[in-house]
KOLDO-67844 format. One record per residue (C-alpha): x, y, z; chain; residue number from 1. Coordinates in steps of 0.2 Angstrom, whole numbers, padded with zeros to 4 digits. Layout:
% KOLDO-67844
[r [X,Y,Z],'A',NUM]
...
% end
This chain:
% KOLDO-67844
[r [0512,0428,0707],'A',1]
[r [0509,0408,0702],'A',2]
[r [0494,0403,0708],'A',3]
[r [0485,0421,0702],'A',4]
[r [0493,0416,0686],'A',5]
[r [0484,0400,0686],'A',6]
[r [0467,0409,0693],'A',7]
[r [0468,0418,0678],'A',8]
[r [0470,0409,0666],'A',9]
[r [0456,0396,0675],'A',10]
[r [0442,0410,0675],'A',11]
[r [0448,0415,0656],'A',12]
[r [0447,0396,0652],'A',13]
[r [0425,0400,0658],'A',14]
[r [0412,0407,0650],'A',15]
[r [0400,0416,0663],'A',16]
[r [0381,0418,0663],'A',17]
[r [0386,0439,0662],'A',18]
[r [0399,0433,0645],'A',19]
[r [0383,0430,0636],'A',20]
[r [0373,0445,0641],'A',21]
[r [0385,0455,0638],'A',22]
[r [0392,0448,0623],'A',23]
[r [0373,0449,0615],'A',24]
[r [0369,0466,0622],'A',25]
[r [0386,0474,0612],'A',26]
[r [0382,0466,0597],'A',27]
[r [0364,0476,0597],'A',28]
[r [0379,0492,0599],'A',29]
[r [0391,0484,0588],'A',30]
[r [0381,0482,0571],'A',31]
[r [0377,0499,0568],'A',32]
[r [0391,0507,0574],'A',33]
[r [0400,0493,0559],'A',34]
[r [0389,0499,0545],'A',35]
[r [0395,0518,0552],'A',36]
[r [0409,0515,0554],'A',37]
[r [0414,0508,0538],'A',38]
[r [0405,0524,0528],'A',39]
[r [0417,0533,0537],'A',40]
[r [0433,0524,0532],'A',41]
[r [0426,0526,0512],'A',42]
[r [0421,0506,0514],'A',43]
[r [0402,0500,0509],'A',44]
[r [0393,0497,0522],'A',45]
[r [0394,0479,0524],'A',46]
[r [0412,0475,0525],'A',47]
[r [0409,0484,0542],'A',48]
[r [0397,0469,0547],'A',49]
[r [0412,0457,0542],'A',50]
[r [0424,0466,0553],'A',51]
[r [0413,0469,0568],'A',52]
[r [0410,0449,0568],'A',53]
[r [0425,0440,0562],'A',54]
[r [0440,0449,0571],'A',55]
[r [0433,0447,0588],'A',56]
[r [0433,0430,0586],'A',57]
[r [0448,0427,0582],'A',58]
[r [0455,0440,0594],'A',59]
[r [0448,0431,0609],'A',60]
[r [0459,0419,0611],'A',61]
[r [0474,0430,0611],'A',62]
[r [0466,0447,0624],'A',63]
[r [0474,0451,0639],'A',64]
[r [0459,0461,0644],'A',65]
[r [0441,0454,0649],'A',66]
[r [0433,0467,0643],'A',67]
[r [0443,0473,0626],'A',68]
[r [0426,0472,0611],'A',69]
[r [0436,0474,0596],'A',70]
[r [0432,0480,0579],'A',71]
[r [0427,0496,0569],'A',72]
[r [0431,0510,0578],'A',73]
[r [0432,0528,0571],'A',74]
[r [0448,0534,0575],'A',75]
[r [0460,0520,0565],'A',76]
[r [0439,0520,0553],'A',77]
[r [0446,0539,0549],'A',78]
[r [0467,0535,0547],'A',79]
[r [0463,0521,0536],'A',80]
[r [0454,0533,0526],'A',81]
[r [0468,0547,0525],'A',82]
[r [0481,0533,0518],'A',83]
[r [0470,0526,0507],'A',84]
[r [0458,0539,0498],'A',85]
[r [0474,0546,0490],'A',86]
[r [0475,0533,0481],'A',87]
[r [0462,0526,0476],'A',88]
[r [0441,0532,0475],'A',89]
[r [0434,0526,0490],'A',90]
[r [0420,0511,0488],'A',91]
[r [0431,0506,0473],'A',92]
[r [0436,0488,0471],'A',93]
[r [0453,0495,0472],'A',94]
[r [0450,0502,0487],'A',95]
[r [0441,0489,0495],'A',96]
[r [0458,0479,0491],'A',97]
[r [0470,0494,0495],'A',98]
[r [0461,0493,0512],'A',99]
[r [0460,0475,0516],'A',100]
[r [0480,0478,0511],'A',101]
[r [0483,0488,0524],'A',102]
[r [0473,0481,0538],'A',103]
[r [0487,0465,0535],'A',104]
[r [0501,0477,0537],'A',105]
[r [0493,0483,0554],'A',106]
[r [0490,0467,0557],'A',107]
[r [0508,0459,0556],'A',108]
[r [0516,0475,0561],'A',109]
[r [0504,0473,0580],'A',110]
[r [0508,0453,0579],'A',111]
[r [0528,0457,0578],'A',112]
[r [0526,0470,0589],'A',113]
[r [0518,0459,0603],'A',114]
[r [0526,0442,0596],'A',115]
[r [0546,0450,0602],'A',116]
[r [0539,0460,0614],'A',117]
[r [0539,0478,0612],'A',118]
[r [0523,0481,0621],'A',119]
[r [0527,0499,0629],'A',120]
[r [0529,0504,0609],'A',121]
[r [0511,0509,0614],'A',122]
[r [0518,0523,0629],'A',123]
[r [0528,0532,0615],'A',124]
[r [0514,0544,0611],'A',125]
[r [0514,0559,0619],'A',126]
[r [0497,0565,0632],'A',127]
[r [0498,0582,0624],'A',128]
[r [0500,0576,0606],'A',129]
[r [0488,0564,0608],'A',130]
[r [0474,0573,0616],'A',131]
[r [0478,0586,0598],'A',132]
[r [0476,0574,0587],'A',133]
[r [0461,0566,0596],'A',134]
[r [0451,0582,0597],'A',135]
[r [0455,0589,0580],'A',136]
[r [0450,0568,0573],'A',137]
[r [0434,0571,0581],'A',138]
[r [0429,0587,0571],'A',139]
[r [0435,0583,0554],'A',140]
[r [0426,0565,0559],'A',141]
[r [0411,0575,0563],'A',142]
[r [0412,0585,0549],'A',143]
[r [0415,0573,0534],'A',144]
[r [0395,0567,0541],'A',145]
[r [0388,0584,0540],'A',146]
[r [0383,0582,0522],'A',147]
[r [0376,0563,0527],'A',148]
[r [0366,0568,0541],'A',149]
[r [0359,0585,0532],'A',150]
[r [0357,0573,0515],'A',151]
[r [0366,0584,0504],'A',152]
[r [0381,0578,0492],'A',153]
[r [0392,0596,0492],'A',154]
[r [0399,0599,0473],'A',155]
[r [0418,0601,0482],'A',156]
[r [0429,0588,0491],'A',157]
[r [0439,0591,0505],'A',158]
[r [0430,0585,0522],'A',159]
[r [0432,0604,0530],'A',160]
[r [0427,0610,0511],'A',161]
[r [0413,0601,0509],'A',162]
[r [0405,0605,0524],'A',163]
[r [0405,0623,0525],'A',164]
[r [0396,0620,0507],'A',165]
[r [0383,0611,0515],'A',166]
[r [0382,0622,0530],'A',167]
[r [0380,0638,0518],'A',168]
[r [0367,0628,0506],'A',169]
[r [0353,0624,0520],'A',170]
[r [0340,0624,0504],'A',171]
[r [0348,0608,0497],'A',172]
[r [0346,0601,0514],'A',173]
[r [0336,0585,0516],'A',174]
[r [0323,0590,0527],'A',175]
[r [0318,0572,0535],'A',176]
[r [0335,0565,0536],'A',177]
[r [0339,0584,0548],'A',178]
[r [0324,0576,0559],'A',179]
[r [0332,0558,0558],'A',180]
[r [0349,0562,0564],'A',181]
[r [0344,0576,0578],'A',182]
[r [0334,0560,0585],'A',183]
[r [0348,0548,0584],'A',184]
[r [0360,0562,0593],'A',185]
[r [0349,0568,0608],'A',186]
[r [0343,0546,0608],'A',187]
[r [0364,0541,0610],'A',188]
[r [0367,0557,0621],'A',189]
[r [0352,0558,0632],'A',190]
[r [0351,0540,0635],'A',191]
[r [0368,0538,0640],'A',192]
[r [0365,0551,0655],'A',193]
[r [0351,0538,0661],'A',194]
[r [0359,0521,0658],'A',195]
[r [0376,0519,0651],'A',196]
[r [0367,0503,0642],'A',197]
[r [0351,0513,0637],'A',198]
[r [0351,0505,0618],'A',199]
[r [0347,0523,0608],'A',200]
[r [0358,0516,0592],'A',201]
[r [0345,0503,0591],'A',202]
[r [0329,0510,0596],'A',203]
[r [0336,0526,0581],'A',204]
[r [0339,0512,0570],'A',205]
[r [0322,0505,0571],'A',206]
[r [0316,0518,0570],'A',207]
[r [0327,0527,0553],'A',208]
[r [0319,0509,0550],'A',209]
[r [0302,0513,0553],'A',210]
[r [0301,0530,0547],'A',211]
[r [0310,0526,0529],'A',212]
[r [0298,0510,0524],'A',213]
[r [0283,0519,0532],'A',214]
[r [0283,0535,0527],'A',215]
[r [0288,0547,0509],'A',216]
[r [0307,0546,0514],'A',217]
[r [0315,0554,0500],'A',218]
[r [0334,0553,0509],'A',219]
[r [0346,0541,0503],'A',220]
[r [0344,0525,0514],'A',221]
[r [0358,0513,0516],'A',222]
[r [0351,0502,0501],'A',223]
[r [0355,0482,0495],'A',224]
[r [0366,0474,0507],'A',225]
[r [0373,0458,0503],'A',226]
[r [0370,0444,0513],'A',227]
[r [0378,0429,0518],'A',228]
[r [0395,0424,0526],'A',229]
[r [0409,0431,0519],'A',230]
[r [0420,0426,0508],'A',231]
[r [0441,0423,0513],'A',232]
[r [0451,0434,0504],'A',233]
[r [0467,0428,0496],'A',234]
[r [0471,0442,0481],'A',235]
[r [0481,0457,0489],'A',236]
[r [0489,0472,0479],'A',237]
[r [0507,0467,0482],'A',238]
[r [0513,0483,0471],'A',239]
[r [0505,0495,0482],'A',240]
[r [0513,0489,0499],'A',241]
[r [0525,0502,0496],'A',242]
[r [0511,0516,0498],'A',243]
[r [0505,0509,0514],'A',244]
[r [0518,0507,0523],'A',245]
[r [0520,0523,0534],'A',246]
[r [0501,0523,0535],'A',247]
[r [0499,0507,0541],'A',248]
[r [0514,0509,0556],'A',249]
[r [0505,0526,0560],'A',250]
[r [0487,0516,0562],'A',251]
[r [0496,0500,0570],'A',252]
[r [0503,0510,0586],'A',253]
[r [0490,0526,0584],'A',254]
[r [0477,0514,0584],'A',255]
[r [0485,0504,0598],'A',256]
[r [0484,0519,0612],'A',257]
[r [0465,0517,0613],'A',258]
[r [0465,0498,0618],'A',259]
[r [0476,0502,0626],'A',260]
[r [0470,0515,0638],'A',261]
[r [0455,0505,0640],'A',262]
[r [0462,0487,0644],'A',263]
[r [0474,0497,0656],'A',264]
[r [0463,0507,0667],'A',265]
[r [0450,0493,0670],'A',266]
[r [0464,0482,0674],'A',267]
[r [0467,0495,0686],'A',268]
[r [0453,0499,0692],'A',269]
[r [0446,0480,0695],'A',270]
[r [0466,0472,0702],'A',271]
[r [0468,0460,0687],'A',272]
[r [0483,0458,0676],'A',273]
[r [0483,0464,0658],'A',274]
[r [0497,0461,0647],'A',275]
[r [0500,0474,0633],'A',276]
[r [0511,0459,0623],'A',277]
[r [0498,0449,0624],'A',278]
[r [0484,0463,0618],'A',279]
[r [0497,0467,0602],'A',280]
[r [0495,0451,0600],'A',281]
[r [0477,0447,0599],'A',282]
[r [0474,0466,0588],'A',283]
[r [0486,0460,0577],'A',284]
[r [0476,0442,0571],'A',285]
[r [0461,0454,0573],'A',286]
[r [0468,0464,0561],'A',287]
[r [0474,0448,0549],'A',288]
[r [0455,0441,0552],'A',289]
[r [0451,0457,0546],'A',290]
[r [0463,0456,0530],'A',291]
[r [0457,0439,0523],'A',292]
[r [0439,0443,0522],'A',293]
[r [0440,0459,0513],'A',294]
[r [0439,0473,0525],'A',295]
[r [0448,0485,0534],'A',296]
[r [0456,0490,0549],'A',297]
[r [0450,0488,0568],'A',298]
[r [0454,0491,0583],'A',299]
[r [0449,0492,0602],'A',300]
[r [0431,0502,0605],'A',301]
[r [0428,0512,0619],'A',302]
[r [0409,0514,0620],'A',303]
[r [0406,0495,0617],'A',304]
[r [0422,0489,0630],'A',305]
[r [0414,0500,0642],'A',306]
[r [0396,0493,0637],'A',307]
[r [0403,0476,0640],'A',308]
[r [0411,0479,0655],'A',309]
[r [0393,0486,0664],'A',310]
[r [0386,0473,0655],'A',311]
[r [0392,0461,0666],'A',312]
[r [0407,0452,0657],'A',313]
[r [0418,0444,0667],'A',314]
[r [0432,0437,0654],'A',315]
[r [0437,0438,0635],'A',316]
[r [0425,0426,0629],'A',317]
[r [0414,0439,0628],'A',318]
[r [0419,0448,0612],'A',319]
[r [0417,0430,0602],'A',320]
[r [0400,0430,0609],'A',321]
[r [0400,0447,0601],'A',322]
[r [0404,0442,0585],'A',323]
[r [0396,0427,0585],'A',324]
[r [0382,0434,0587],'A',325]
[r [0387,0447,0573],'A',326]
[r [0391,0434,0562],'A',327]
[r [0374,0425,0565],'A',328]
[r [0365,0441,0560],'A',329]
[r [0375,0443,0544],'A',330]
[r [0360,0430,0533],'A',331]
[r [0347,0441,0539],'A',332]
[r [0356,0461,0535],'A',333]
[r [0342,0461,0521],'A',334]
[r [0331,0469,0535],'A',335]
[r [0343,0486,0534],'A',336]
[r [0339,0490,0516],'A',337]
[r [0329,0504,0520],'A',338]
[r [0339,0511,0535],'A',339]
[r [0343,0528,0531],'A',340]
[r [0359,0532,0530],'A',341]
[r [0358,0548,0540],'A',342]
[r [0355,0540,0555],'A',343]
[r [0373,0531,0552],'A',344]
[r [0381,0548,0549],'A',345]
[r [0374,0554,0566],'A',346]
[r [0378,0539,0573],'A',347]
[r [0394,0543,0570],'A',348]
[r [0395,0560,0577],'A',349]
[r [0385,0554,0593],'A',350]
[r [0398,0546,0598],'A',351]
[r [0414,0552,0593],'A',352]
[r [0408,0574,0599],'A',353]
[r [0413,0568,0618],'A',354]
[r [0435,0565,0611],'A',355]
[r [0432,0586,0607],'A',356]
[r [0441,0593,0623],'A',357]
[r [0445,0610,0619],'A',358]
[r [0448,0615,0638],'A',359]
[r [0459,0597,0642],'A',360]
[r [0469,0603,0625],'A',361]
[r [0471,0623,0633],'A',362]
[r [0473,0615,0649],'A',363]
[r [0490,0610,0646],'A',364]
[r [0494,0629,0646],'A',365]
[r [0495,0627,0664],'A',366]
[r [0507,0615,0664],'A',367]
[r [0518,0619,0652],'A',368]
[r [0521,0627,0637],'A',369]
[r [0533,0620,0625],'A',370]
[r [0521,0603,0629],'A',371]
[r [0503,0614,0625],'A',372]
[r [0512,0621,0607],'A',373]
[r [0515,0601,0604],'A',374]
[r [0497,0597,0606],'A',375]
[r [0490,0615,0599],'A',376]
[r [0501,0611,0586],'A',377]
[r [0497,0594,0581],'A',378]
[r [0477,0600,0583],'A',379]
[r [0480,0614,0570],'A',380]
[r [0491,0601,0556],'A',381]
[r [0478,0587,0558],'A',382]
[r [0464,0599,0554],'A',383]
[r [0476,0608,0542],'A',384]
[r [0481,0593,0531],'A',385]
[r [0464,0584,0532],'A',386]
[r [0462,0569,0525],'A',387]
[r [0481,0567,0525],'A',388]
[r [0479,0567,0545],'A',389]
[r [0494,0555,0548],'A',390]
[r [0507,0565,0544],'A',391]
[r [0500,0577,0558],'A',392]
[r [0503,0562,0568],'A',393]
[r [0521,0558,0562],'A',394]
[r [0527,0575,0565],'A',395]
[r [0516,0578,0581],'A',396]
[r [0526,0563,0588],'A',397]
[r [0544,0570,0580],'A',398]
[r [0542,0585,0591],'A',399]
[r [0537,0577,0606],'A',400]
[r [0553,0568,0602],'A',401]
[r [0561,0583,0599],'A',402]
[r [0555,0592,0615],'A',403]
[r [0560,0577,0626],'A',404]
[r [0578,0576,0615],'A',405]
[r [0582,0595,0623],'A',406]
[r [0578,0591,0640],'A',407]
[r [0588,0578,0641],'A',408]
[r [0603,0587,0633],'A',409]
[r [0601,0602,0649],'A',410]
[r [0612,0595,0663],'A',411]
[r [0615,0604,0680],'A',412]
[r [0631,0603,0686],'A',413]
[r [0637,0607,0705],'A',414]
[r [0656,0609,0707],'A',415]
[r [0667,0611,0724],'A',416]
[r [0685,0609,0729],'A',417]
[r [0694,0607,0748],'A',418]
[r [0710,0601,0753],'A',419]
[r [0704,0584,0743],'A',420]
[r [0704,0595,0725],'A',421]
[r [0690,0598,0714],'A',422]
[r [0674,0589,0715],'A',423]
[r [0662,0588,0699],'A',424]
[r [0644,0582,0699],'A',425]
[r [0633,0582,0685],'A',426]
[r [0616,0576,0684],'A',427]
[r [0604,0573,0676],'A',428]
[r [0603,0557,0660],'A',429]
[r [0617,0557,0651],'A',430]
[r [0619,0550,0635],'A',431]
[r [0625,0552,0617],'A',432]
[r [0616,0569,0613],'A',433]
[r [0622,0577,0630],'A',434]
[r [0640,0571,0635],'A',435]
[r [0647,0587,0627],'A',436]
[r [0641,0596,0640],'A',437]
[r [0650,0587,0652],'A',438]
[r [0665,0586,0643],'A',439]
[r [0664,0605,0641],'A',440]
[r [0660,0611,0658],'A',441]
[r [0675,0600,0665],'A',442]
[r [0686,0606,0653],'A',443]
[r [0679,0625,0658],'A',444]
[r [0684,0620,0679],'A',445]
[r [0699,0613,0675],'A',446]
[r [0710,0629,0668],'A',447]
[r [0698,0642,0680],'A',448]
[r [0706,0630,0692],'A',449]
[r [0723,0624,0686],'A',450]
[r [0732,0622,0703],'A',451]
[r [0719,0605,0704],'A',452]
[r [0727,0588,0704],'A',453]
[r [0716,0580,0712],'A',454]
[r [0700,0575,0702],'A',455]
[r [0683,0566,0711],'A',456]
[r [0668,0563,0700],'A',457]
[r [0651,0560,0709],'A',458]
[r [0640,0549,0699],'A',459]
[r [0627,0548,0707],'A',460]
[r [0616,0563,0700],'A',461]
[r [0614,0553,0686],'A',462]
[r [0601,0543,0680],'A',463]
[r [0606,0532,0667],'A',464]
[r [0626,0533,0656],'A',465]
[r [0625,0526,0640],'A',466]
[r [0639,0518,0629],'A',467]
[r [0645,0535,0620],'A',468]
[r [0644,0542,0636],'A',469]
[r [0653,0531,0647],'A',470]
[r [0667,0530,0630],'A',471]
[r [0668,0551,0635],'A',472]
[r [0670,0547,0654],'A',473]
[r [0686,0536,0648],'A',474]
[r [0693,0548,0636],'A',475]
[r [0691,0561,0650],'A',476]
[r [0699,0552,0663],'A',477]
[r [0714,0546,0654],'A',478]
[r [0715,0565,0648],'A',479]
[r [0715,0571,0665],'A',480]
[r [0731,0558,0672],'A',481]
[r [0738,0560,0654],'A',482]
[r [0742,0580,0662],'A',483]
[r [0747,0575,0680],'A',484]
[r [0729,0572,0689],'A',485]
[r [0722,0558,0698],'A',486]
[r [0707,0552,0694],'A',487]
[r [0694,0544,0708],'A',488]
[r [0675,0540,0704],'A',489]
[r [0661,0541,0717],'A',490]
[r [0644,0534,0720],'A',491]
[r [0642,0525,0703],'A',492]
[r [0624,0522,0700],'A',493]
[r [0617,0507,0697],'A',494]
[r [0612,0508,0680],'A',495]
[r [0629,0515,0676],'A',496]
[r [0636,0498,0682],'A',497]
[r [0639,0487,0669],'A',498]
[r [0648,0503,0660],'A',499]
[r [0661,0507,0672],'A',500]
[r [0665,0488,0675],'A',501]
[r [0666,0485,0656],'A',502]
[r [0672,0502,0649],'A',503]
[r [0682,0511,0664],'A',504]
[r [0687,0494,0672],'A',505]
[r [0707,0496,0664],'A',506]
[r [0707,0513,0671],'A',507]
[r [0702,0511,0688],'A',508]
[r [0718,0494,0691],'A',509]
[r [0728,0508,0685],'A',510]
% end
């Protein structure tokens, strides 16, 4: 183990040629993606460049995975919009200030989780809930970009309502935007089939800029893009902190699920170590950096991380190189002035459309109807509550936890009698929520067998016993002794041994 750690440290301290190639390749993908995701988050496009440059540089030193690429991501951008759009007008100075504060809170939360080594919290969300939420969120993201890719400004607010209006009024469509959007989606989707590193996004951006500049394109374009490096942002709207608490918590935990899944998958495939706590620290630092450059919450990108690995990245420094290349590009960002916004909207759609997985969601029915119901209900709530999708996440988590607790309340009881008396063997997880069932079952058995004077409790079928259950068992034994019965314990599970020693020892010695 010590040698493995030394080798990992040595490898992480060296920058390989593959890191430079991978970092550059991902940066070319990250620049247009970052601007597109900034728009999805309700932020000006240039802030996407800021959080594609500085957070990867900040996270590189602390990261655990050699492949994880940090920066703007679709689901976190959508959650950011969901939290902030109720508090200020998207794109306004107030909105930008709130986004920076939200990134700061997400950063502090993730950093705290990592430092106190509670990284396992990332695994507390059930897969059915995540499948339902991700599919619905991807649908919302695609619908939110319809007006952009069609060059329409719907007079109706709301993602779904505005999308329906847009689709039912083709006379308002800007056909140049539609053509560019279809071309962009085709380049990105077909390019992936040709080769994962095919620069479909970059080609689409180049075609869009050329078309807008040299032909009579009348659709909306990106326009003026501030050049130069970001300034440090020290002022935050602290009075709004209470309104952001729940949203920041949802983003901090749910937004970590994607990078955790990416890093864990690649760690398994490449047989390399990965530390969730360390990654929480890295993602926390990245969000703190995003806050201080006036950006918005960031996370780990699946598409850019996959490209990073395929391009030959060997260490976490490939992410720093990506950030450095984007940072170097900032003074030249004005070249994007003529970029049609339809191309950015189409990049978002092409990136997330594969996340809509109805077959996977409905496939849950084959395994568990209650779990499928949780996934489907989370899916429907995410669509119905938009833009307040963080509420759907909270409800989905609560449903998953409630279902788990209901299952944990169910215990199986075996009992038999012989010359030695009554044998009682509960099986399951014994905790304060299920302890009463043991007490009730035991009392019922004593009523059925009034002749019993010896009771033998077999605890080998219990996976865990918490303090409340241990105290209940102690009281049960005391009551049995008071009634003149002899009580013996057998097969105490190792996980419960400490409670037996501390709570029941006095009874065992008497």
